[in-house]
C-alpha positions in Angstrom: 7.5 -20.5 18.1 6.2 -20.9 14.5 2.7 -21.6 15.7 2.7 -18.5 17.9 4.1 -16.4 15.0 1.3 -17.6 12.7 -1.4 -16.9 15.4 -0.2 -13.3 16.0 0.6 -12.4 12.4 -1.0 -9.1 11.7 -3.3 -9.0 8.6 -1.4 -5.8 7.4 2.0 -7.6 7.1 1.5 -7.7 3.3 2.5 -4.0 3.4 6.0 -5.5 3.3 5.3 -6.7 -0.2 3.6 -3.4 -1.2 6.6 -1.4 0.0 9.2 -3.7 -1.6 7.3 -3.8 -4.8 6.9 -0.1 -5.4 10.5 0.7 -4.4 11.5 -2.0 -6.9 9.5 -0.4 -9.7 10.8 3.1 -8.7 14.4 1.8 -8.8 13.9 0.0 -12.2 12.3 3.1 -13.8 14.6 5.8 -12.3 17.8 3.8 -11.7 19.7 1.8 -10.6 17.7 -0.9 -12.4 19.8 -3.7 -10.7 18.3 -2.8 -7.3 14.9 -3.0 -8.9 15.6 -6.5 -10.2 17.0 -7.6 -6.8 13.9 -6.3 -5.0 11.7 -8.0 -7.5 13.3 -11.4 -6.8 13.0 -10.8 -3.1 9.4 -9.7 -3.4 8.4 -13.0 -5.1 9.8 -14.8 -2.1 8.2 -12.5 0.4 4.8 -12.8 -1.2 5.0 -16.6 -1.3 6.1 -16.8 2.3 3.4 -14.4 3.6 0.7 -16.1 1.5 1.6 -19.5 3.1 1.7 -18.0 6.6 -1.7 -16.3 6.2 -3.1 -19.4 4.6 -2.0 -21.4 7.6 -3.5 -18.8 9.9 -6.8 -19.0 8.2 -6.8 -22.8 8.6 -5.4 -23.0 12.1 -6.8 -19.9 13.7 -10.0 -19.0 11.8 -11.5 -17.4 14.9 -8.6 -15.0 15.3 -9.0 -14.0 11.7 -12.6 -13.2 12.2 -11.9 -11.2 15.3 -9.4 -9.2 13.3 -12.0 -8.6 10.7 -14.3 -6.9 13.2 -11.5 -4.9 14.7 -11.3 -1.3 13.4 -7.5 -1.3 14.0 -6.7 -4.6 12.4 -9.6 -5.2 9.9 -8.4 -2.6 7.3 -5.1 -4.5 7.2 -6.8 -7.1 5.0 -6.7 -4.6 2.2 -2.9 -5.0 2.0 -3.6 -8.5 0.6 -5.3 -6.9 -2.4 -2.8 -4.1 -2.8 0.2 -6.4 -2.5 -1.1 -8.7 -5.1 -1.8 -5.8 -7.5 1.7 -4.3 -6.9 3.4 -7.6 -7.5 1.4 -8.0 -10.7 2.6 -4.5 -11.8 6.1 -5.6 -11.0 5.8 -8.8 -13.2 4.5 -6.7 -16.1 6.8 -3.6 -15.8 10.1 -5.5 -15.0 9.7 -9.0 -16.5 7.0 -8.4 -19.1 5.3 -11.5 -17.8 1.8 -10.7 -19.0 0.3 -14.1 -18.2 1.5 -14.0 -14.6 0.4 -10.4 -14.2 -3.1 -11.3 -15.6 -3.4 -14.2 -13.1 -2.4 -11.9 -10.3 -5.0 -9.3 -11.5 -7.7 -11.9 -11.5 -6.7 -13.1 -8.0 -6.6 -9.5 -6.7 -10.1 -8.8 -8.1 -11.4 -11.9 -6.3 -9.7 -10.8 -3.1 -11.2 -7.4 -3.5 -14.7 -8.7 -4.1 -14.4 -10.9 -1.0 -12.5 -8.7 1.4 -13.7 -5.2 0.5 -17.3 -5.8 1.4 -16.4 -8.3 4.2 -14.3 -5.7 6.0 -16.8 -2.8 5.6 -19.8 -5.0 6.4 -18.1 -6.4 9.6 -17.1 -2.9 10.8 -20.6 -1.6 10.1 -22.4 -4.4 11.8 -20.2 -4.8 14.9 -22.3 -4.4 18.0 -19.9 -2.4 20.2 -18.3 0.4 18.2 -15.3 2.4 19.2 -15.3 6.2 19.4 -13.9 8.1 16.4 -10.7 9.1 18.2 -9.9 5.4 18.9 -11.4 3.6 16.0 -10.0 5.4 12.9 -6.5 5.9 11.6 -4.6 6.2 8.3 -4.8 2.4 7.9 -8.5 2.7 6.8 -7.2 4.4 3.6 -5.7 1.0 2.6 -9.1 0.4 1.1 -8.4 3.3 -1.3 -4.9 1.9 -2.0 -6.3 -1.5 -2.9 -8.8 0.0 -5.4 -6.2 2.2 -7.0 -3.7 -0.7 -7.1 -6.2 -2.6 -9.2 -6.8 0.4 -11.4 -3.0 0.7 -12.0 -2.6 -3.0 -12.9 -5.7 -2.9 -15.2 -4.2 0.1 -17.1 -0.9 -1.6 -17.4 -2.5 -4.8 -18.7 -4.7 -2.9 -21.2 -1.7 -1.8 -23.2 -1.0 -5.5 -24.1 -4.5 -6.3 -25.3 -6.4 -5.5 -28.4 -10.0 -4.4 -28.6 -12.5 -4.9 -27.0 -10.5 -6.1 -23.9 -8.4 -2.9 -23.9 -11.5 -0.8 -23.8 -13.0 -2.8 -21.0 -9.9 -2.8 -18.9 -9.5 1.0 -19.3 -13.2 1.4 -18.3 -12.7 -0.8 -15.2 -9.6 1.2 -14.3 -11.5 4.5 -14.7 -14.4 3.3 -12.5 -12.0 2.0 -9.8 -10.1 5.3 -9.9 -13.2 7.4 -9.5 -14.7 5.1 -6.7 -11.4 5.1 -4.9 -11.3 8.9 -5.0 -14.8 9.1 -3.6 -13.8 6.7 -0.8 -10.7 8.8 0.0 -12.7 12.0 0.4 -15.1 10.2 2.9 -12.3 8.6 5.0 -9.8 11.5 4.9 -12.5 13.9 6.2 -13.0 11.7 9.2 -9.2 11.2 9.8 -8.7 15.0 9.5 -11.5 15.6 12.0 -9.9 13.1 14.4 -6.5 14.8 14.2 -7.7 18.3 14.8 -10.6 17.9 17.3 -9.3 15.1 19.6 -6.2 15.0 21.7 -3.2 13.3 20.1 -0.8 11.1 22.1 2.5 9.9 20.6 1.1 6.3 20.6 -1.8 7.5 18.5 0.4 8.4 15.5 1.0 4.9 14.2 3.1 4.7 11.1 0.0 4.0 8.9 -0.8 7.7 9.1 1.6 7.9 6.1 -1.1 6.2 4.0 -2.9 9.6 4.1 -0.3 10.6 1.5 0.2 7.2 -0.1 -3.4 6.9 -1.1 -3.2 10.2 -2.9 0.1 9.2 -4.5 -1.3 5.9 -6.0 -4.4 7.8 -7.1 -2.0 10.1 -9.0 -0.3 7.1 -10.6 -3.6 5.6 -11.7 -4.7 8.9 -13.1 -1.4 9.4 -15.0 -1.7 6.0 -16.6 -5.3 6.8 -17.7 -4.1 10.0 -19.2 -1.4 8.1 -21.1 -4.1 5.6 -22.2 -6.3 8.4 -23.5 -4.1 8.9 -26.6 -5.0 5.3 -27.7 -8.2 3.9 -29.1 -10.4 4.8 -26.1 -12.7 7.6 -27.2 -14.3 8.1 -23.8 -10.9 8.6 -22.2 -10.0 11.2 -24.9 -13.1 13.2 -24.1 -12.3 13.0 -20.4 -8.7 14.0 -20.7 -9.1 17.5 -19.1 -11.0 16.0 -16.2 -8.3 13.3 -15.8 -5.5 15.8 -15.8 -7.3 18.1 -13.4 -8.0 15.4 -10.8 -4.6 13.7 -11.2 -3.0 17.0 -10.4 -5.5 17.5 -7.5 -4.4 14.1 -6.1 -0.7 14.9 -6.5 -1.1 18.4 -4.8 -3.0 16.8 -1.9 -0.3 14.1 -1.4 2.4 16.8 -1.6 0.6 18.9 1.0 0.6 15.9 3.4 4.3 15.4 3.3 5.6 18.3 5.5 2.9 17.7 8.0 3.7 14.0 8.3 7.4 14.8 8.8 6.5 17.3 11.5 4.2 14.8 13.3 7.0 12.2 13.1 9.5 14.6 14.7 7.1 15.5 17.4 6.4 11.9 18.2 10.0 10.6 18.3 12.2 13.6 19.0 10.1 16.0 21.1 8.0 13.4 22.9 10.7 10.7 22.9 8.6 7.9 21.7 10.8 4.8 21.3 11.7 4.0 17.7 11.7 0.2 17.4 10.7 -2.1 14.5 7.0 -2.4 13.9 5.5 -4.1 10.8 3.4 -1.0 10.4 6.5 1.0 9.3 6.2 -0.7 5.9 3.1 1.5 5.6 5.5 4.5 5.7 7.9 3.1 3.1 5.2 2.4 0.6 4.0 6.0 0.3 7.5 7.3 -0.2 8.2 4.9 -3.1 4.7 5.5 -4.6 5.3 9.2 -4.5 8.5 8.8 -6.5 6.7 6.6 -9.2 3.6 8.7 -9.3 5.5 12.0 -9.8 7.6 10.4 -12.6 4.5 9.2 -14.4 2.6 12.4 -14.0 5.6 14.4 -15.2 5.6 12.3 -18.4 1.9 12.1 -19.1 1.3 15.8 -18.6 4.6 17.1 -20.0 5.9 18.4 -16.6 9.5 17.5 -17.0 10.6 19.9 -14.3 9.1 17.6 -11.7 11.3 14.6 -12.6 14.1 15.6 -10.1 11.5 15.2 -7.3 11.0 11.6 -8.4 14.7 10.9 -8.2 15.1 12.5 -4.7 12.1 10.4 -3.4 13.5 7.3 -4.9 16.6 7.5 -2.7 14.6 8.5 0.3 12.4 5.5 -0.3 15.4 3.2 -0.7 16.9 4.5 2.5 13.6 4.0 4.4 13.3 0.5 3.0 16.8 -0.4 4.0 16.4 0.9 7.6 13.0 -0.9 8.0 14.4 -4.1 6.6 17.3 -3.9 9.0 14.8 -3.5 11.8 13.0 -6.6 10.6 16.2 -8.6 10.5 17.2 -7.4 14.0 13.7 -8.3 15.3 13.9 -11.8 13.8 17.3 -12.4 15.3 16.2 -11.2 18.7 13.1 -13.4 18.5 15.1 -16.5 17.6 17.6 -15.8 20.4 14.8 -15.3 22.9 13.2 -18.6 21.8 16.5 -20.4 22.1 17.0 -19.1 25.6 13.5 -20.3 26.6 14.3 -23.7 25.2 17.5 -24.0 27.1 15.7 -22.8 30.3 13.0 -25.4 29.8 15.6 -28.1 29.2 17.5 -27.1 32.4 14.3 -27.5 34.4 
């Protein structure tokens, strides 16, 4: 059973760590902090377990990993490895003030990004038989943006604890990643938007990762808000760019906010009107993450830009994200129990034969 689990483990399962991490940060910052600490401890375990499982998969089933890399549906899931590492690093710094651990995770995330970012995009560009746009693209492609912005967020967090010149360099790296991530979002979002509105949609096409359409803009808002906050320090180039930072940060937040009602409508159409069965899927963690990120991003933007009237939105989305996390976690537990029971039944049947 374990060998089969490892072989079939989706590359995107690190979205579980992303979702748990950002909900933890949201709970710690907006209350109740005890939930944030509890999820932090759980996330350390989840990250370790998934790292071991994926490491075993790379060793035992390298061919499956390569096949996933060339798959437009599975390949972008590798970006969750980068984003999850960056989110855990932010947790370590924000909650535990563990700067050394956060720095180590940042370095590891950068290495992963250098390896996986270009490996995924090169593999998808060079594959011989390519899928049509209506089949090959979905919101999961925007995990590439989330990975870059996650690195920008962690770099900005780390910069506050360093003196010059490291602080300057980290802020510059965060700025470059933030801008490049925004450029990548515009490219990919245009294709996703075109796919939604000029090709037929079936309920099965609307996989939960379509929520990353909003999540990528939310984490871009968070990265921009942290850069705005950093502009008041000894970073002259950020000070001169402050109007630009504020304008684009608000642009990202407005875009993410625009996506929210549409995503809810599409979800209602999928599950209520068309009756698509609602069962646990690892991809649902890709819906929890944007909700938690929207809460954190709105809170940071309200503080960095003096928009205190937005803070109640952060609190509302914190509790929405907590509810979404709890429901998805329950689905995971039920799926695990069901799998164990099925395996036990198969063992008994085999023993009886």
